MARFI-800013 format. One record per residue (C-alpha): residue number from 1; residue in one letter; x, y, z. Coordinates in pm, 1 decimal, m for minus. Last residue first. Layout:
<pts>
<pt num="NUM" residuo="A" x="X" y="Y" z="Z"/>
...
</pts>
This chain:
<pts>
<pt num="136" residuo="X" x="9992.1" y="16126.4" z="11100.4"/>
<pt num="135" residuo="X" x="10042.7" y="16042.4" z="10733.3"/>
<pt num="134" residuo="X" x="9791.3" y="15942.8" z="10467.0"/>
<pt num="133" residuo="X" x="9471.0" y="15747.8" z="10515.2"/>
<pt num="132" residuo="X" x="9416.9" y="15460.8" z="10759.0"/>
<pt num="131" residuo="X" x="9192.1" y="15202.3" z="10597.0"/>
<pt num="130" residuo="X" x="8827.9" y="15199.2" z="10702.3"/>
<pt num="129" residuo="X" x="8754.8" y="14874.1" z="10881.6"/>
<pt num="128" residuo="X" x="8574.5" y="14550.4" z="10785.2"/>
<pt num="127" residuo="X" x="8564.7" y="14259.6" z="11029.8"/>
<pt num="126" residuo="X" x="8475.6" y="13889.4" z="10994.7"/>
<pt num="125" residuo="X" x="8548.0" y="13817.4" z="10628.4"/>
<pt num="124" residuo="X" x="8517.6" y="13443.3" z="10557.3"/>
<pt num="123" residuo="X" x="8193.9" y="13484.2" z="10354.8"/>
<pt num="122" residuo="X" x="8379.4" y="13689.9" z="10091.6"/>
<pt num="121" residuo="X" x="8617.3" y="13404.0" z="10013.2"/>
<pt num="120" residuo="X" x="8977.1" y="13517.7" z="10056.8"/>
<pt num="119" residuo="X" x="9258.1" y="13523.2" z="9801.2"/>
<pt num="118" residuo="X" x="9588.0" y="13586.9" z="9976.1"/>
<pt num="117" residuo="X" x="9900.6" y="13737.9" z="9818.1"/>
<pt num="116" residuo="X" x="9822.3" y="14086.8" z="9949.9"/>
<pt num="115" residuo="X" x="9448.2" y="14088.0" z="10011.3"/>
<pt num="114" residuo="X" x="9248.0" y="13973.7" z="9708.6"/>
<pt num="113" residuo="X" x="8875.5" y="13941.9" z="9762.1"/>
<pt num="112" residuo="X" x="8676.3" y="13649.3" z="9632.0"/>
<pt num="111" residuo="X" x="8344.7" y="13677.8" z="9450.5"/>
<pt num="110" residuo="X" x="8156.9" y="13362.1" z="9345.2"/>
<pt num="109" residuo="X" x="8042.4" y="13306.4" z="8986.0"/>
<pt num="108" residuo="X" x="8275.1" y="13011.0" z="8942.7"/>
<pt num="107" residuo="X" x="8567.4" y="13240.2" z="9030.2"/>
<pt num="106" residuo="X" x="8533.6" y="13618.9" z="9043.4"/>
<pt num="105" residuo="X" x="8836.8" y="13807.0" z="9181.2"/>
<pt num="104" residuo="X" x="8807.9" y="14137.3" z="9362.2"/>
<pt num="103" residuo="X" x="9111.5" y="14359.1" z="9413.8"/>
<pt num="102" residuo="X" x="9332.7" y="14548.7" z="9661.0"/>
<pt num="101" residuo="X" x="9166.1" y="14468.3" z="9990.8"/>
<pt num="100" residuo="X" x="9384.0" y="14594.4" z="10273.7"/>
<pt num="99" residuo="X" x="9511.5" y="14341.1" z="10522.2"/>
<pt num="98" residuo="X" x="9434.2" y="14127.6" z="10822.0"/>
<pt num="97" residuo="X" x="9479.5" y="13765.5" z="10928.0"/>
<pt num="96" residuo="X" x="9357.0" y="13589.9" z="11238.8"/>
<pt num="95" residuo="X" x="9498.1" y="13239.1" z="11276.9"/>
<pt num="94" residuo="X" x="9241.7" y="12958.1" z="11275.9"/>
<pt num="93" residuo="X" x="9463.3" y="12729.8" z="11063.7"/>
<pt num="92" residuo="X" x="9237.7" y="12768.9" z="10756.7"/>
<pt num="91" residuo="X" x="9275.7" y="13147.2" z="10780.8"/>
<pt num="90" residuo="X" x="9068.4" y="13366.2" z="11009.5"/>
<pt num="89" residuo="X" x="8949.7" y="13697.1" z="10871.9"/>
<pt num="88" residuo="X" x="9013.1" y="14070.2" z="10908.0"/>
<pt num="87" residuo="X" x="8954.1" y="14339.6" z="10647.7"/>
<pt num="86" residuo="X" x="9108.0" y="14679.9" z="10577.6"/>
<pt num="85" residuo="X" x="8928.7" y="14878.6" z="10310.9"/>
<pt num="84" residuo="X" x="9068.7" y="14987.0" z="9972.3"/>
<pt num="83" residuo="X" x="8837.5" y="14758.3" z="9776.9"/>
<pt num="82" residuo="X" x="8556.7" y="14645.7" z="10008.8"/>
<pt num="81" residuo="X" x="8276.7" y="14793.6" z="9796.1"/>
<pt num="80" residuo="X" x="8381.5" y="14557.5" z="9517.7"/>
<pt num="79" residuo="X" x="8293.1" y="14261.2" z="9740.7"/>
<pt num="78" residuo="X" x="7945.0" y="14398.0" z="9811.4"/>
<pt num="77" residuo="X" x="7886.6" y="14459.5" z="9440.1"/>
<pt num="76" residuo="X" x="7991.4" y="14100.9" z="9362.4"/>
<pt num="75" residuo="X" x="7763.6" y="13968.6" z="9636.9"/>
<pt num="74" residuo="X" x="7465.8" y="14171.0" z="9509.7"/>
<pt num="73" residuo="X" x="7524.7" y="14068.3" z="9148.3"/>
<pt num="72" residuo="X" x="7519.6" y="13699.8" z="9244.9"/>
<pt num="71" residuo="X" x="7197.8" y="13742.1" z="9442.8"/>
<pt num="70" residuo="X" x="7033.5" y="13933.6" z="9157.6"/>
<pt num="69" residuo="X" x="7129.6" y="13662.7" z="8908.0"/>
<pt num="68" residuo="X" x="7000.2" y="13388.8" z="9140.0"/>
<pt num="67" residuo="X" x="6676.0" y="13580.1" z="9195.0"/>
<pt num="66" residuo="X" x="6634.9" y="13624.9" z="8818.0"/>
<pt num="65" residuo="X" x="6684.5" y="13252.7" z="8752.7"/>
<pt num="64" residuo="X" x="6437.2" y="13152.4" z="9021.6"/>
<pt num="63" residuo="X" x="6178.6" y="13397.3" z="8888.2"/>
<pt num="62" residuo="X" x="6217.7" y="13257.7" z="8535.0"/>
<pt num="61" residuo="X" x="6180.1" y="12903.2" z="8664.3"/>
<pt num="60" residuo="X" x="5868.7" y="12997.9" z="8859.5"/>
<pt num="59" residuo="X" x="5723.2" y="13160.9" z="8547.1"/>
<pt num="58" residuo="X" x="5802.2" y="12844.4" z="8350.3"/>
<pt num="57" residuo="X" x="5623.5" y="12639.9" z="8615.2"/>
<pt num="56" residuo="X" x="5315.7" y="12864.8" z="8601.1"/>
<pt num="55" residuo="X" x="5311.6" y="12850.8" z="8218.9"/>
<pt num="54" residuo="X" x="5323.5" y="12470.5" z="8226.7"/>
<pt num="53" residuo="X" x="5046.5" y="12449.2" z="8485.6"/>
<pt num="52" residuo="X" x="4825.7" y="12692.9" z="8292.1"/>
<pt num="51" residuo="X" x="4884.0" y="12503.9" z="7966.4"/>
<pt num="50" residuo="X" x="4748.6" y="12184.4" z="8122.9"/>
<pt num="49" residuo="X" x="4973.7" y="11884.7" z="8166.0"/>
<pt num="48" residuo="X" x="4853.1" y="11588.0" z="7966.4"/>
<pt num="47" residuo="X" x="4583.6" y="11342.7" z="8085.1"/>
<pt num="46" residuo="X" x="4554.1" y="11068.0" z="7823.9"/>
<pt num="45" residuo="X" x="4917.3" y="11117.0" z="7722.3"/>
<pt num="44" residuo="X" x="5022.9" y="11067.1" z="8087.0"/>
<pt num="43" residuo="X" x="5332.2" y="11278.4" z="8142.7"/>
<pt num="42" residuo="X" x="5671.3" y="11113.6" z="8111.1"/>
<pt num="41" residuo="X" x="5850.2" y="11360.0" z="7886.9"/>
<pt num="40" residuo="X" x="5684.5" y="11669.9" z="8032.6"/>
<pt num="39" residuo="X" x="5766.0" y="11577.3" z="8393.6"/>
<pt num="38" residuo="X" x="6117.5" y="11474.4" z="8296.9"/>
<pt num="37" residuo="X" x="6163.7" y="11808.9" z="8118.5"/>
<pt num="36" residuo="X" x="6036.3" y="12000.0" z="8424.4"/>
<pt num="35" residuo="X" x="6256.8" y="11803.4" z="8663.9"/>
<pt num="34" residuo="X" x="6565.2" y="11855.5" z="8450.0"/>
<pt num="33" residuo="X" x="6481.8" y="12226.7" z="8415.3"/>
<pt num="32" residuo="X" x="6459.4" y="12272.1" z="8793.1"/>
<pt num="31" residuo="X" x="6787.4" y="12087.6" z="8843.5"/>
<pt num="30" residuo="X" x="6955.6" y="12311.8" z="8585.6"/>
<pt num="29" residuo="X" x="6810.5" y="12620.6" z="8756.8"/>
<pt num="28" residuo="X" x="6969.7" y="12526.7" z="9082.5"/>
<pt num="27" residuo="X" x="6851.5" y="12332.9" z="9380.7"/>
<pt num="26" residuo="X" x="7068.7" y="12371.3" z="9687.1"/>
<pt num="25" residuo="X" x="7270.5" y="12155.6" z="9925.9"/>
<pt num="24" residuo="X" x="7583.0" y="12132.5" z="9701.5"/>
<pt num="23" residuo="X" x="7639.6" y="11758.0" z="9672.1"/>
<pt num="22" residuo="X" x="7306.9" y="11651.8" z="9825.7"/>
<pt num="21" residuo="X" x="7122.6" y="11855.4" z="9563.5"/>
<pt num="20" residuo="X" x="7304.6" y="11669.1" z="9284.9"/>
<pt num="19" residuo="X" x="7184.4" y="11339.9" z="9434.1"/>
<pt num="18" residuo="X" x="6829.7" y="11477.5" z="9445.6"/>
<pt num="17" residuo="X" x="6845.6" y="11568.5" z="9077.0"/>
<pt num="16" residuo="X" x="6960.4" y="11219.0" z="8979.3"/>
<pt num="15" residuo="X" x="6690.0" y="11065.5" z="9202.2"/>
<pt num="14" residuo="X" x="6426.0" y="11281.9" z="9030.4"/>
<pt num="13" residuo="X" x="6531.8" y="11155.6" z="8688.3"/>
<pt num="12" residuo="X" x="6515.6" y="10796.2" z="8816.2"/>
<pt num="11" residuo="X" x="6176.4" y="10853.3" z="8980.3"/>
<pt num="10" residuo="X" x="6048.0" y="11005.3" z="8656.6"/>
<pt num="9" residuo="X" x="6177.4" y="10699.9" z="8468.6"/>
<pt num="8" residuo="X" x="6022.2" y="10459.6" z="8719.3"/>
<pt num="7" residuo="X" x="5688.3" y="10641.9" z="8703.9"/>
<pt num="6" residuo="X" x="5695.7" y="10622.7" z="8326.0"/>
<pt num="5" residuo="X" x="5777.4" y="10249.6" z="8341.4"/>
<pt num="4" residuo="X" x="5480.6" y="10195.2" z="8574.0"/>
<pt num="3" residuo="X" x="5250.9" y="10415.1" z="8363.2"/>
<pt num="2" residuo="X" x="5341.4" y="10217.6" z="8052.2"/>
<pt num="1" residuo="X" x="5248.0" y="9887.0" z="8214.2"/>
</pts>
């Protein structure tokens, strides 16, 4: 009977993680940790997880975390490289907008560029041009 309740608990923990995946369409490090903890909590005491399996999963978690950090750093660096350049994008009404990037704003780990009074998500940028320098 214990194995049935353990399977139900693991299924419940997995269902919670899957529902969070549906919200943002990607597994994050918190989801990975929840699955690992559920796996450890509900493992069969007569057949526990081997050290090699645990170490392999921790290595995968560490790799995932490093890739996410590298990805975030890459997008921030890309956004900072746009400062002083002219960019074009379409606003929420489908109207093309353009302006010179004057700053980068980080919100929830995502870079946004500041053009005039507008804050634009980096993925919305369609064209990047060198800004015109000085007089004719």
